[in-house]
N, C-alpha and C positions, 0 to 999 in steps of 0.2 A: 288576425285579430285586429279589428279597427282600433285606432287610438282615440277616436272621438267618442264622447259620451253619447247616451241614447237620444238626447234632445239637441245636440250640437250638430249643426249642418256643415260647418267648415272649421278646420283647426290645423295647426301646424304641429306635426309630430316632433318628438324629441330627435328624430333622424333628419329633421328639417325638410320632411316631405309634407305635401299638402294632402289632407284627406277630405273628400267630399262625400257626404252621406245625404241621400235624398229621403226626406221624411214625407209621408203622404200628406198632400195638401200644400206643400211648399212648391211654388212655381220656379221655373228655371231662372227667371229674372231676379227674384229675391235671393236665390242661391248664388247666382253670379255676383250680385252686389255684395253679399256677405263674403264671398271668396276674395273679391278685390280689396275689401277692407282688411281682411286678415293678412293678405299678401303685402299690402302697403306697409303694415307695421312689422312685418317679419324679416325684412331684408332679403327675401328670396326673389330672385329675378324670374320674371314670367317669360316663358318661351312660347313660340307659336303653338297653336293647338295641334295635338296629335290626332291622327285619324285611326279609326278602328282597324283599317286594313294594315296599318303599321304594326299593330300589336297582334292581330289575328293571322297575319301572313297573307300576302297577295296571292300566293300559289296554293294555299291550303284550301281543302274542301272540308266542310263541316257537315256531318250527317245528323239529322234530327233523330233523337232517341226518345224524347218524352215531351208530351204536352201536359202541363199541370201535373206532372208525376205519372201520368198514364202512358203506356207505350204509344209511340208515334206511328203513323202510316209508313209503310216501307218506301224507300227510295227518295225521301225528301232531303235535299241538300241546300247548302248556302255557301257561296264563295264571295270573295272580295277581289274582283278582277283588276280594279283600279281604285285609287283613293276616292272615298266618298260614294262608292257604288257597291251594290250587292247584285248578285245574280244567283240562280239556282234552278233546281228541278223540284216541282211540286209532285203530288201523286199522279197528276195527269200532264201538266204543262210546265214549260220553262218560264221563268219570270226574272224581272230585274226591277230595281228601284234606286233612287238617289238617297243617300244618307245625308240628313240636313242638321245633324247635331254632332258636336265634337265628343270624342271618347272621354269619359265612360258613359255618356248619354247615348241614346239610340232613338232616332226619329226618322221616319221615311217619308218621302214625297212621292206619291203616286206609284203604286205597284202596277207594272204592266206585265201581262202574261199572254202566251199563245192561247188559242181558243179551241183546243181539242176536247172532245167529250169522252169520258171514260166512266167506269163504274165508281171510281173514287172521287168524283167531282165534288160531292158534298164535303168530304174530308178536306179536299183542297181549298174550297171556299172558306171553311172554318180556319184552316192554317193561315191563309192570307189575311183574314179578318183579325186574328190574334197578332200576327206579325206587324200589321199596321198600327196596333196599339201598344207596342213595346216602347219602353222609355229609358231603359238602362241595360247595360251589358256588364257581365262579370266573366273574366277570363281566368282560368285556373289550370295551367298546363294544357292538356289535351281536351279540356272541357270548357264549353262556353255556354252561359245561361243568359237569355234575354228575359227581362221582366217588365211588367207594366200592367195597369188596369186589373190587378189581382190575379194575373195569369203569368205563366212562364213557359219558355221553350228552351229545352236543354239539348245541346249538340255535342258531338265528340269529333275530334279531328280525324281525318282519314289520311 
């Protein structure tokens, strides 16, 4: 249950945690500026940015289970082999990319993939296109959801 109101972007909870909520149309720079202002007056010390791999687990493999709530193609995976990198297996090809946003945000720089052709190539191209447009991540135990551009990718830990 978020502590922030529906229009609040950044707040300090009663537990002295910082909550960030991204509201459609608010850019990362405005959100970061608001976070700095809230933190400056809160007495909370700011630590170095955490990476998604620290929270999701460097050795964990995440299996795609749904794209926008619909069943996902079989065999699609996502891993975090090193900080700020992802790799995985699409329906046809293996892929990797650099993560260029700190957790809980998600932004990739250039997905690279092998170039094998298979019957599921169209599904793979759709997956890569959606993955490139993800902007936030939510981890909840063995479940991870990437969201952005009105779409979502839901994974479960293997």
